[in-house]
C-alpha positions in Angstrom: 0.0 0.0 0.0 1.5 3.3 -1.0 0.8 7.0 -0.8 0.5 8.5 -4.2 -0.4 12.1 -4.6 -2.0 12.2 -1.1 -4.2 9.2 -1.7 -3.8 5.6 -0.4 -3.7 2.9 -3.1 -3.1 -0.8 -3.3 -0.7 -2.8 -5.4 -2.8 -2.3 -8.5 -2.6 1.5 -8.1 -6.3 1.8 -7.6 -7.6 3.9 -4.7 -8.8 1.8 -1.7 -12.5 1.9 -0.7 -13.3 4.4 2.1 -14.4 1.6 4.4 -11.0 0.0 4.1 -9.2 3.3 5.0 -11.6 3.8 7.9 -10.9 0.2 9.2 -7.1 0.8 8.9 -7.4 4.1 10.8 -9.5 2.5 13.6 -7.0 -0.4 13.9 -4.2 2.2 14.1 -6.0 4.0 17.0 -6.5 0.7 18.8 -2.8 -0.1 18.8 -1.9 3.4 20.2 -4.4 3.3 23.1 -2.9 3.7 26.6 -3.7 2.5 29.2 -4.9 -0.7 27.5 -8.0 -2.5 28.8 -8.6 -6.2 28.6 -10.4 -6.1 25.3 -7.6 -4.1 23.7 -4.9 -6.5 25.0 -6.9 -9.5 23.7 -7.3 -7.9 20.3 -3.5 -7.2 20.0 -2.4 -10.5 21.4 -4.5 -12.7 19.2 -3.2 -11.9 15.8 -1.8 -15.3 15.0 -2.4 -17.0 11.7 -4.8 -20.0 11.4 -5.5 -22.4 8.7 -8.8 -24.1 7.6 -9.0 -26.6 4.9 -12.4 -27.3 3.4 -13.3 -29.7 0.7 -15.6 -28.9 -2.2 -16.0 -32.5 -3.2 -19.5 -33.9 -3.8 -20.0 -37.7 -3.7 -22.4 -38.4 -6.6 -21.7 -41.9 -7.7 -23.4 -44.7 -5.8 -20.2 -46.9 -5.8 -18.3 -44.0 -4.2 -21.0 -43.7 -1.5 -20.9 -47.4 -0.9 -17.2 -47.3 -0.4 -17.6 -44.8 2.5 -20.7 -46.6 3.9 -18.6 -49.8 4.0 -16.1 -47.8 6.2 -19.0 -46.8 8.6 -19.7 -43.3 7.2 -23.3 -42.6 6.3 -23.6 -40.2 3.3 -27.2 -39.1 2.7 -26.4 -35.9 0.7 -23.7 -35.5 -1.9 -21.9 -32.8 0.2 -22.0 -34.7 3.5 -18.4 -35.9 3.3 -17.1 -32.3 2.8 -19.3 -31.0 5.6 -18.2 -33.7 8.1 -14.4 -33.3 7.6 -13.3 -29.7 7.9 -9.7 -29.5 9.0 -9.0 -26.7 11.5 -7.2 -27.6 14.7 -8.2 -31.2 14.1 -11.4 -32.3 12.4 -14.7 -30.5 13.1 -18.2 -31.9 13.1 -20.9 -30.2 11.1 -24.1 -29.3 13.0 -27.3 -28.1 11.4 -29.7 -27.6 14.3 -32.6 -25.2 14.0 -31.5 -23.8 10.6 -28.2 -22.5 12.2 -25.1 -24.1 10.7 -22.0 -24.4 12.8 -18.9 -26.6 13.5 -18.0 -28.3 16.7 -14.5 -29.6 17.5 -14.3 -33.4 17.8 -13.1 -34.6 21.2 -12.5 -37.7 23.2 -11.9 -41.3 22.1 -15.2 -41.6 20.3 -14.7 -38.3 18.4 -11.1 -37.5 17.9 -9.8 -41.1 17.6 -12.9 -42.6 16.0 -13.6 -40.5 12.9 -15.4 -43.1 10.8 -17.1 -45.2 13.4 -16.7 -48.5 15.1 -15.9 -50.4 11.9 -12.8 -48.3 11.5 -11.7 -49.2 15.1 -12.2 -52.9 14.5 -10.1 -52.8 11.3 -7.4 -50.3 12.2 -7.6 -49.6 15.9 -7.7 -46.2 17.4 -5.9 -43.6 15.2 -5.6 -39.9 15.7 -7.8 -37.7 13.6 -6.3 -36.1 10.5 -4.9 -32.6 10.8 -2.8 -30.0 9.0 0.9 -30.4 9.9 2.4 -27.6 7.9 1.7 -24.7 5.4 4.0 -23.0 3.0 3.1 -19.6 1.7 5.2 -18.0 -1.0 5.0 -14.8 -3.0 4.8 -15.3 -6.7 6.1 -11.9 -7.8 4.7 -8.3 -7.7 1.1 -9.4 -8.1 1.5 -12.3 -5.7 
C-alpha cells in the first residue's frame, strides 16, 4: 500500500475503498491506546495465523457412497463428506440444528480417535484424527 499524490492505493494503483481506509485508521487507533484495557490486549495478542482446509468434493456416484458406507460413514447428501471433515485444529463436526449451521470440535476417544465409526476401530484400531501439519506460503512476484 502506498501513498500516491495524497491518496492511499493498493498494489494495482487503484484507490482503496473508504471503508478499508476507515478500518485501517481504527486499527491504528487501537494499537496506540494507553492504558490498555482487557479487550484491547486480547485484540492485540490474538493476531496469530490460522488455517482451515475445506473440501468442495461432492460424492455423486453410488459406488463412491458405498465405499464410504462400508467404512462406517453414512452419506445421505452429496456434500456430507465435505461437511463432516473440515480441518481446523483437528477435524470439526458439522451441526445443522434449527437452521443454524456451525462446526464443533471433535473430542474424546469416540470423536477425535474414531472419525469413521466402530468399523474403523475394528479394522485399524484407534488412530488420531487427521490434521494440518504444515503450510508453506510464497510470494509469486509483484502481483502475488
